[in-house]
C-alpha positions in Angstrom: 141.6 -45.6 288.0 141.7 -41.9 286.4 137.8 -41.9 284.8 137.1 -43.1 288.6 139.3 -39.8 290.0 137.6 -37.7 287.7 134.0 -39.1 288.3 134.6 -38.9 292.0 136.0 -35.5 291.4 132.8 -34.1 289.5 130.7 -35.7 291.9 132.5 -33.9 295.0 132.0 -30.9 293.0 128.5 -31.3 292.4 127.9 -32.0 296.4 129.9 -28.8 297.2 127.7 -27.1 294.3 124.6 -28.4 295.9 125.7 -27.5 299.1 126.3 -23.8 298.7 123.2 -23.5 296.5 121.5 -24.4 299.7 123.4 -22.4 302.0 122.4 -19.6 299.6 118.7 -20.8 299.5 118.8 -20.8 303.5 120.2 -17.5 303.3 117.8 -16.0 301.3 114.8 -17.0 303.5 116.1 -16.1 306.6 116.5 -12.7 304.5 112.9 -12.8 303.5 111.7 -14.0 307.2 113.4 -10.7 308.8 111.7 -8.5 305.9 108.2 -10.0 306.7 108.2 -9.8 310.5 109.5 -6.0 310.0 107.0 -5.5 307.5 104.2 -6.8 310.1 105.9 -4.7 312.7 105.1 -1.4 310.2 101.8 -2.8 309.5 101.3 -2.6 313.1 102.3 0.7 314.0 100.2 1.8 310.2 97.1 0.4 311.9 97.8 2.1 315.0 98.5 5.6 313.3 95.0 5.1 310.7 92.7 4.7 313.9 94.1 7.7 315.6 94.0 9.8 313.0 90.5 8.4 312.4 89.6 9.3 315.9 90.9 12.7 314.8 88.8 12.9 311.8 85.6 12.1 313.9 86.5 14.6 316.8 86.6 17.5 313.8 83.6 16.3 312.6 82.0 16.8 315.9 84.0 20.1 316.5 83.8 21.8 313.1 80.9 24.2 312.5 79.2 22.2 310.1 79.6 19.1 313.0 77.7 21.6 315.2 75.0 22.3 313.0 74.5 18.9 312.0 74.0 17.9 316.0 72.3 21.1 316.5 69.9 19.8 313.8 69.5 16.7 315.1 68.6 17.8 318.5 66.2 20.0 316.9 64.1 17.3 314.9 64.3 15.1 317.8 62.6 18.1 320.3 60.3 18.9 317.5 59.3 15.5 317.0 59.1 14.8 320.6 56.6 17.8 321.3 54.6 16.7 318.2 54.1 13.2 320.0 53.1 15.2 323.2 50.8 17.8 321.4 49.2 14.5 319.4 48.9 12.4 322.9 47.0 15.7 324.6 44.6 16.1 321.7 43.8 12.5 321.3 43.3 13.1 325.4 41.3 16.3 325.0 39.1 14.6 322.5 38.1 11.4 324.7 37.6 13.9 327.5 35.1 15.9 325.2 33.3 12.7 324.3 32.7 12.0 328.1 32.0 15.3 329.4 29.0 15.9 327.9 26.7 13.6 329.8 28.8 14.1 332.9 28.5 17.7 332.6 24.6 17.7 332.0 24.1 15.5 335.2 26.7 18.0 337.2 25.3 21.1 336.3 27.2 24.3 335.1 30.5 24.7 335.9 31.8 26.9 338.4 33.5 29.2 336.4 30.7 29.6 334.0 28.8 30.9 336.6 30.6 33.8 338.0 31.0 34.8 334.5 27.2 35.0 334.2 26.5 36.4 337.3 28.5 39.7 336.8 27.9 42.4 334.9 
């Protein structure tokens, strides 16, 4: 009987140790979950701050002297490109008009402006 009592006592102690270990594990798990939730909140807050700072950097890039010069240079290049396109299209139109005009001018006679230049002394 004493061996049975000792065996029962050992089993009760093992069971209580297991319950204690389980309880400690659950406490640690809950603490980890709470820490993870706090860290996620901090990450979201930091993401928001990063977005705000990126917006400020972009604004500073546009309002700084270098940014203004860059934008002005871009506008100047766009304007120059547009001007060159317009000049090129006008030159093409003028060439086409010059190649088709000699036959028309020969049939119509002298241009009105050219008569005035030749009749004045």
